[in-house]
C-alpha positions in Angstrom: 92.8 -45.4 26.5 89.8 -47.2 25.1 90.0 -48.1 21.4 87.4 -48.7 18.8 87.5 -52.5 18.4 89.7 -53.6 15.5 90.5 -57.2 14.4 93.9 -58.7 15.3 94.6 -62.0 13.5 97.9 -62.9 15.2 97.5 -62.0 18.9 100.8 -63.2 20.3 103.3 -62.0 17.7 105.7 -59.5 19.4 103.5 -59.6 22.6 103.6 -61.3 25.9 100.3 -62.3 27.7 100.3 -61.2 31.3 96.7 -61.7 32.3 93.8 -63.6 30.8 90.2 -64.5 31.5 87.5 -66.2 29.3 86.8 -62.9 27.4 89.9 -60.6 27.6 93.7 -60.8 27.4 96.1 -58.2 28.8 99.4 -58.1 26.9 102.8 -56.4 27.2 104.9 -55.5 24.2 108.2 -57.5 24.0 111.2 -55.4 24.8 109.2 -53.3 27.3 110.1 -53.9 30.9 112.3 -56.7 32.1 113.5 -59.7 30.1 112.5 -60.4 26.5 115.9 -61.8 25.2 117.1 -61.0 21.7 113.6 -60.7 20.3 112.6 -58.2 23.0 115.7 -56.2 22.3 115.0 -56.0 18.6 111.3 -55.1 19.1 112.3 -52.4 21.7 114.9 -50.9 19.4 112.3 -50.8 16.6 109.8 -49.1 18.8 112.3 -46.5 19.8 113.4 -45.5 16.3 109.9 -45.4 14.9 108.3 -42.0 14.5 106.1 -41.1 17.5 102.9 -41.2 15.5 103.7 -44.8 14.5 104.9 -46.1 17.8 102.9 -48.9 19.5 101.7 -48.5 23.1 103.5 -51.0 25.4 100.3 -52.4 26.8 97.0 -53.5 25.3 93.9 -55.4 26.0 92.3 -57.8 23.5 88.8 -59.2 23.5 88.6 -62.9 22.5 86.1 -65.8 22.8 87.0 -69.4 23.3 86.3 -70.8 19.9 87.2 -67.7 17.8 90.6 -67.2 16.1 89.9 -63.4 15.8 90.9 -61.0 18.5 89.7 -57.4 18.9 91.8 -54.6 20.4 89.7 -52.7 23.0 92.3 -50.7 25.0 95.9 -49.7 25.1 98.1 -48.0 27.7 101.4 -46.2 28.0 101.9 -47.4 31.6 101.0 -50.4 33.7 98.8 -48.3 35.9 96.7 -47.1 33.1 96.1 -50.5 31.5 95.4 -52.0 34.9 92.7 -49.5 35.5 91.0 -50.5 32.2 91.5 -54.2 33.0 89.9 -53.9 36.4 87.0 -52.0 35.0 86.3 -54.8 32.5 86.6 -57.5 35.1 84.3 -55.6 37.6 81.7 -54.6 35.1 81.6 -57.0 32.1 82.8 -60.5 33.1 79.6 -61.5 35.0 77.4 -59.9 32.3 79.1 -61.7 29.4 78.8 -65.1 31.1 75.0 -64.7 30.6 75.1 -64.8 26.8 74.7 -68.1 25.0 76.2 -67.1 21.7 79.9 -66.0 21.2 78.8 -63.8 18.4 76.4 -62.0 20.8 79.2 -61.6 23.3 81.5 -59.9 20.8 78.7 -57.7 19.5 77.9 -56.6 23.0 81.5 -55.9 23.9 82.0 -53.8 20.7 78.9 -51.8 21.4 79.9 -51.2 25.0 83.4 -50.0 24.1 82.1 -47.7 21.4 79.7 -46.3 24.0 82.5 -45.7 26.5 84.5 -43.9 23.9 81.6 -41.7 22.9 81.0 -40.9 26.6 84.7 -40.0 27.2 84.8 -37.8 24.2 81.7 -36.0 25.5 83.2 -35.5 28.9 86.6 -34.3 27.6 85.1 -30.9 26.8 85.7 -28.4 29.6 82.6 -27.6 31.6 80.5 -25.0 29.9 82.2 -25.6 26.6 80.4 -28.7 25.4 80.3 -29.2 21.6 76.9 -27.6 20.8 76.8 -29.5 17.5 77.1 -33.0 19.1 74.7 -32.1 21.9 72.1 -30.7 19.5 72.4 -33.8 17.4 71.8 -36.0 20.4 68.8 -33.9 21.4 67.3 -34.1 17.9 67.8 -37.8 17.9 66.1 -38.1 21.2 63.1 -36.1 20.1 62.7 -38.1 16.9 63.2 -41.5 18.6 60.7 -40.9 21.4 58.3 -38.4 19.8 59.2 -35.6 22.2 57.9 -32.0 21.6 60.2 -29.2 20.6 60.1 -27.7 24.1 61.4 -30.8 25.8 65.0 -30.0 26.8 67.7 -32.7 27.0 69.8 -32.3 30.2 72.4 -35.1 29.6 72.8 -38.5 27.9 74.9 -41.5 28.9 76.1 -44.8 27.5 74.8 -47.7 29.7 73.1 -51.0 29.7 69.4 -51.7 30.5 68.7 -55.1 32.0 65.7 -56.8 30.5 65.4 -60.0 32.5 68.9 -61.5 32.7 70.0 -60.0 29.4 71.7 -56.5 29.2 70.8 -54.2 26.3 73.6 -51.8 25.5 72.3 -48.3 24.5 71.9 -44.7 25.4 70.1 -43.2 28.4 68.6 -39.7 27.8 67.7 -37.6 30.8 65.4 -34.7 29.9 63.6 -32.2 32.1 60.5 -34.3 32.3 61.4 -37.8 31.1 63.9 -40.7 31.5 64.4 -42.4 28.1 66.4 -45.3 26.9 67.0 -46.7 23.4 69.0 -49.7 22.2 69.2 -51.6 19.0 71.6 -54.5 19.4 71.7 -58.1 18.3 68.8 -57.4 16.0 66.5 -56.4 18.9 65.2 -53.0 19.7 64.4 -51.6 23.2 62.7 -48.2 23.7 61.7 -46.9 27.2 60.0 -43.6 28.2 59.3 -42.9 31.9 58.0 -39.6 33.2 59.9 -38.4 36.3 56.6 -37.8 38.1 55.9 -41.5 37.8 59.2 -42.4 39.5 58.6 -43.6 43.1 62.2 -44.5 44.0 65.8 -44.3 42.9 68.6 -46.5 44.3 72.2 -47.1 43.5 73.3 -50.6 44.5 75.1 -53.7 43.4 73.9 -57.3 43.6 75.1 -60.7 42.6 73.1 -60.5 39.4 73.7 -56.9 38.5 77.0 -55.0 38.6 76.9 -51.6 40.2 73.6 -50.3 38.9 70.8 -47.8 39.3 67.4 -49.1 40.1 64.4 -46.9 39.0 61.1 -47.8 40.6 57.8 -46.7 39.1 54.2 -47.5 40.1 54.2 -50.7 38.1 57.8 -51.8 37.3 61.5 -51.9 38.3 64.1 -50.8 35.8 67.8 -51.6 36.2 70.6 -49.6 34.4 74.3 -50.4 34.8 77.8 -50.1 33.3 78.0 -46.3 33.5 81.4 -44.6 33.0 80.5 -42.3 35.9 77.6 -43.8 37.8 77.9 -41.2 40.6 77.3 -38.2 38.3 74.4 -40.0 36.6 72.6 -40.9 39.8 73.0 -37.4 41.2 71.4 -35.9 38.1 68.6 -38.4 38.1 67.8 -37.6 41.7 67.8 -33.9 40.9 65.4 -34.3 38.0 63.1 -36.6 40.0 62.9 -34.2 42.9 62.3 -31.3 40.5 59.4 -33.1 38.9 57.9 -33.8 42.3 58.1 -30.2 43.3 56.6 -29.1 40.0 53.7 -31.5 40.7 53.2 -30.2 44.2 53.8 -26.5 43.6 52.9 -26.1 39.9 55.9 -23.7 39.6 57.3 -25.1 36.3 61.0 -25.2 35.6 62.0 -21.8 37.0 64.5 -20.7 39.5 63.1 -20.1 43.0 61.0 -16.9 42.9 63.1 -15.6 40.1 61.6 -12.9 37.9 60.5 -14.0 34.4 63.3 -13.9 31.8 63.0 -13.4 28.1 63.0 -16.5 25.9 66.5 -17.7 25.1 67.8 -19.8 22.3 68.8 -23.5 22.8 70.6 -23.9 26.1 73.3 -26.6 26.1 73.9 -29.4 28.5 75.9 -27.4 31.1 73.4 -24.6 31.3 70.6 -26.9 32.4 72.9 -28.8 34.7 74.0 -25.5 36.3 70.3 -24.6 36.9 69.8 -28.0 38.7 73.0 -27.6 40.7 72.1 -24.1 41.8 68.7 -25.3 42.9 70.2 -28.2 44.8 72.7 -25.8 46.6 69.9 -23.4 47.4 67.8 -26.1 49.0 70.8 -27.5 50.9 71.5 -24.0 52.2 67.9 -23.3 53.3 67.6 -26.7 54.9 70.9 -26.4 56.8 70.0 -23.1 58.4 66.2 -23.4 58.3 65.8 -20.2 56.2 62.8 -18.9 54.3 61.9 -20.7 51.1 62.7 -17.7 48.9 66.2 -17.3 50.2 68.8 -17.8 47.5 72.5 -18.6 48.2 74.9 -16.2 46.5 78.1 -17.9 47.4 80.3 -19.5 50.1 83.9 -19.6 51.2 86.1 -21.3 53.7 87.1 -19.4 56.9 87.4 -19.7 60.6 85.1 -18.3 63.4 86.3 -17.3 66.9 84.1 -19.0 69.5 84.6 -17.3 72.9 82.9 -20.2 74.8 85.9 -22.5 74.1 88.4 -19.9 72.9 89.1 -21.6 69.6 89.1 -20.6 65.9 86.8 -23.2 64.3 87.3 -24.0 60.6 84.2 -24.1 58.5 82.3 -22.4 55.7 80.7 -18.9 55.5 77.5 -18.6 53.4 76.2 -15.3 52.0 72.7 -14.7 50.7 70.6 -11.6 50.2 69.3 -11.5 53.8 71.7 -13.6 55.9 75.3 -14.4 56.7 75.7 -17.9 58.0 78.5 -20.1 59.2 78.7 -23.9 59.6 81.7 -25.7 61.1 83.3 -28.7 59.4 82.5 -31.0 62.3 79.1 -32.7 62.2 76.7 -31.3 64.8 79.2 -28.5 65.3 78.7 -24.7 65.4 76.0 -23.1 63.3 75.7 -19.3 63.2 72.9 -17.3 61.5 73.3 -13.5 61.3 70.3 -11.6 59.7 71.6 -8.7 57.7 68.9 -6.5 59.1 70.7 -6.8 62.5 74.1 -5.9 61.2 75.5 -2.5 62.1 79.2 -2.7 61.3 81.3 -4.8 59.0 85.0 -4.1 59.6 88.1 -5.4 57.9 90.5 -5.8 60.8 94.2 -5.2 60.5 95.8 -8.1 58.5 99.1 -7.5 60.3 97.6 -9.0 63.4 98.0 -12.7 64.4 94.9 -13.7 62.3 95.2 -13.6 58.5 92.5 -11.7 56.7 90.2 -11.1 59.7 86.7 -9.7 59.4 84.5 -8.6 62.3 80.7 -8.2 62.1 78.8 -6.3 64.8 75.1 -6.4 65.4 72.5 -4.1 67.0 72.5 -6.2 70.2 76.2 -5.4 70.7 77.5 -8.8 69.6 80.6 -9.0 67.5 81.6 -12.1 65.5 85.2 -12.5 64.3 86.0 -14.4 61.1 89.5 -15.0 59.7 91.4 -16.9 57.0 89.1 -15.5 54.3 90.6 -16.1 50.8 89.1 -13.1 49.1 88.1 -10.8 51.8 87.8 -7.6 49.8 85.4 -9.2 47.3 83.4 -10.7 50.2 83.1 -7.3 51.9 81.8 -5.7 48.7 79.1 -8.4 48.4 78.0 -7.9 52.0 78.0 -4.1 51.5 75.7 -4.5 48.4 73.3 -6.7 50.4 73.3 -4.4 53.4 72.4 -1.4 51.1 69.5 -3.3 49.7 68.4 -4.5 53.1 68.5 -0.9 54.5 66.4 0.3 51.6 63.7 -2.4 52.3 63.2 -1.3 55.9 60.2 1.1 56.1 60.9 4.5 57.6 64.6 3.9 57.8 65.9 7.2 56.6 68.4 7.8 59.4 72.0 7.3 58.3 72.8 6.5 61.9 70.7 3.3 61.7 72.3 2.0 58.6 75.1 -0.5 58.7 78.5 0.7 57.7 81.6 -1.1 56.2 84.9 0.0 57.6 88.4 -0.5 56.4 91.2 -1.3 58.9 92.5 1.7 60.8 95.9 3.0 59.8 98.8 1.9 62.0 100.3 4.5 64.4 103.9 5.3 63.6 
């Protein structure tokens, strides 16, 4: 685990150095693992008899500079695997960056700031999804509004610890992603950096790695290129930035505002936390993916999807894939690229039947249409719930059709027939 940097005056007492580079040292506690002699035996015995709260982790990483006699603990681990992951992250993300600095004091200040940022990021992500600490998130949102002069209505979606590259020098700070802006603030080494970029001004986003920059995100605007790096989870950050940039462009083109697709107006709600806004963005992304995959109307909204198999008579196989359900369609896409895609309009469905589960196929479901075609699905994890959903959509679809008052024309949902004794 990462630790808030603390001074260590005697780095080698009771510890064995296993790896070292110009800025960090990985050490193992004497008495842990093989060898160690009498000293290692004594230290190991001491660690065993200590109360669990006072025990020392068997591995640690120290930050040190060439001319300094002071070391700083930055990480510890209970296993070699855990400490190796931390060591590799430092080598892959910080070594090249630290070599740019001219002053050893600046190097240590930057390392301390980065480690504190990582710890804050981890603490934020430890909360279960949907249960983020509203106090901490609201504090970050208020800080963002005050720092960048944002109006009350500007909602913070998420914030990340990272570095902004100004020339060849990284500025450690916080990246704030709001509904309409990308903001960054840093105050380190006595220098302040403050950036505000509107999403509508972003012309390109790219995640890459170069000799100069570690794995980073490049943000292109009409008149500049911005580089951000050393994220704890760069994939999550880049995905969210893409969603916000795409949303801003759609707002600009459609003038729809930040609303769900064709959704009826909802009453004003109190402050929504980080996960609520992220869920809105994820839902929009899934809707767009669903509509694009099956070329459906723009107002079609995905209700859910589940894994299943589809019987394909042309090759007599049960093809694994995903079934997608929305208010007007049942769709299927096989796992293989350029495989089988199926679109069944609900207005064409006449019978949805739960076949007998005692047959060869587990949890089978057949769907018949007006043109006498029958589609057989199987391996549905929650078939009963799925059938209830389809039945609800069929009922709504039947009520939408003008002049459809005949019960014979409405689709029906049938349970499996009882077995003959």
